[in-house]
C-alpha positions as CSV (number, residue, x, y, z in Angstrom):
1,X,-58.6,-222.4,-82.7
2,X,-57.9,-222.2,-78.9
3,X,-55.0,-224.4,-77.6
4,X,-54.7,-223.1,-74.0
5,X,-57.0,-221.6,-71.4
6,X,-56.5,-219.9,-68.0
7,X,-59.0,-218.1,-65.8
8,X,-59.1,-215.7,-62.9
9,X,-62.2,-214.6,-61.0
10,X,-62.9,-211.9,-63.6
11,X,-60.8,-212.7,-66.7
12,X,-60.4,-215.5,-69.2
13,X,-57.2,-216.0,-71.3
14,X,-57.3,-218.0,-74.5
15,X,-54.1,-218.9,-76.4
16,X,-54.4,-219.3,-80.1
17,X,-52.7,-220.8,-83.1
18,X,-51.4,-217.5,-84.3
19,X,-49.4,-216.9,-81.0
20,X,-51.9,-214.3,-79.6
21,X,-53.6,-214.5,-76.3
22,X,-57.2,-213.2,-76.2
23,X,-58.3,-211.6,-72.9
24,X,-61.9,-211.6,-72.0
25,X,-63.5,-209.9,-69.0
26,X,-66.6,-211.1,-67.2
27,X,-69.4,-208.7,-66.9
28,X,-70.9,-208.3,-63.4
29,X,-74.6,-209.0,-62.9
30,X,-75.3,-205.2,-62.8
31,X,-73.3,-204.7,-66.1
32,X,-75.2,-207.5,-67.8
33,X,-78.5,-205.9,-66.7
34,X,-77.5,-202.4,-67.8
35,X,-76.4,-203.8,-71.2
36,X,-79.7,-205.6,-71.6
37,X,-81.6,-202.4,-70.8
38,X,-79.5,-200.6,-73.5
39,X,-80.3,-203.4,-75.9
40,X,-84.0,-202.8,-75.4
41,X,-83.4,-199.1,-76.0
42,X,-84.4,-198.2,-72.5
43,X,-81.1,-196.7,-71.3
44,X,-79.7,-197.1,-67.9
45,X,-81.5,-194.1,-66.3
46,X,-85.1,-195.4,-66.6
47,X,-86.8,-195.2,-63.3
48,X,-90.1,-196.9,-64.1
49,X,-90.7,-199.7,-66.4
50,X,-93.9,-201.7,-67.0
51,X,-93.7,-205.1,-65.3
52,X,-93.9,-207.1,-68.5
53,X,-91.1,-205.2,-70.3
54,X,-89.0,-205.3,-67.1
55,X,-89.3,-209.1,-66.9
56,X,-88.4,-209.4,-70.6
57,X,-85.3,-207.3,-70.1
58,X,-84.3,-209.4,-67.1
59,X,-84.6,-212.5,-69.2
60,X,-82.3,-211.0,-71.9
61,X,-79.8,-210.1,-69.1
62,X,-79.8,-213.7,-67.8
63,X,-79.1,-215.0,-71.3
64,X,-76.7,-212.3,-72.4
65,X,-73.1,-213.3,-73.1
66,X,-71.2,-212.6,-69.9
67,X,-67.7,-212.3,-71.4
68,X,-66.3,-209.4,-73.5
69,X,-63.0,-209.3,-75.4
70,X,-60.9,-206.6,-73.8
71,X,-57.3,-207.1,-75.0
72,X,-55.0,-209.2,-77.1
73,X,-51.5,-210.1,-75.9
74,X,-49.2,-210.3,-78.9
75,X,-45.6,-211.4,-79.0
76,X,-45.3,-215.1,-79.5
77,X,-44.4,-216.2,-83.1
78,X,-45.9,-219.7,-82.8
79,X,-49.1,-221.1,-81.3
80,X,-49.7,-220.7,-77.5
81,X,-49.4,-224.2,-76.0
82,X,-50.0,-223.5,-72.3
83,X,-51.2,-220.7,-70.0
84,X,-51.1,-220.4,-66.2
85,X,-52.1,-217.7,-63.7
86,X,-49.5,-217.1,-61.0
87,X,-50.1,-214.3,-58.6
88,X,-50.9,-211.1,-60.6
89,X,-49.4,-212.5,-63.8
90,X,-50.3,-214.8,-66.6
91,X,-47.5,-217.0,-67.9
92,X,-47.6,-218.3,-71.5
93,X,-45.6,-221.1,-73.2
94,X,-45.3,-221.3,-77.0
95,X,-44.1,-223.3,-79.9
96,X,-41.6,-220.6,-80.5
97,X,-39.5,-221.9,-77.5
98,X,-40.3,-219.0,-75.2
99,X,-42.2,-218.3,-72.0
100,X,-43.7,-214.9,-71.6
101,X,-44.8,-213.3,-68.3
102,X,-47.7,-210.8,-68.7
103,X,-49.3,-208.4,-66.2
104,X,-52.9,-209.4,-65.7
105,X,-54.1,-205.8,-64.9
106,X,-52.2,-203.9,-67.7
107,X,-51.7,-206.7,-70.3
108,X,-48.0,-205.8,-70.7
109,X,-45.3,-208.4,-71.4
110,X,-43.0,-208.2,-68.3
111,X,-40.4,-210.8,-69.3
112,X,-39.5,-213.0,-72.2
113,X,-37.6,-216.2,-71.3
114,X,-35.9,-218.0,-74.2
115,X,-36.1,-221.4,-72.7
116,X,-35.7,-224.0,-75.5
117,X,-34.7,-224.4,-79.1
118,X,-38.0,-226.3,-79.6
119,X,-41.6,-225.8,-78.5
120,X,-42.5,-225.3,-74.9
121,X,-45.7,-227.4,-74.6
122,X,-46.6,-227.2,-70.9
123,X,-46.2,-225.2,-67.7
124,X,-46.0,-226.2,-64.0
125,X,-45.4,-223.1,-61.9
126,X,-45.9,-222.2,-58.2
127,X,-45.3,-219.2,-56.0
128,X,-43.0,-219.2,-52.9
129,X,-46.1,-219.2,-50.8
130,X,-47.2,-222.5,-52.3
131,X,-44.0,-224.1,-51.0
C-alpha cells in the first residue's frame, strides 16, 4: 500500500507500509515510442515501416505505461507517512520518528533526523527562496 506521494517533472516517489520509497521515472515520448517498436519486434533502427504497422505501433506507444521503477530508497523502519520535494532533495517522514533527506539524482540518504519518539505524520518544508 502507498501512504505518501511526491512528484517532480520526471520522477514519482511512493512511500510504502514497509518503510521503503519506490522511485519511478517518466519515459519521454521518444522512449515510449522506441519501447513500443521493440515490443513489436521491429527494433529502434528500422527506417521504413508499412503505414498500417506504424499506426499500430504508435497506438501501443500512446497506451504504454509511462512510468518505470528505477530505485528503492530504504532506511525507514516503519511506514512512510509523508514525502515532499524540496530543491534537489526528497524529504521523507516516517512512523519510526525520523525524517530522511534523499538526493533526487543519486537516491542516496544525505541526512537522518531523529525528530520524535513517536511517528512523524506530516511535513511542511520550504526553501529560503520561498521566504
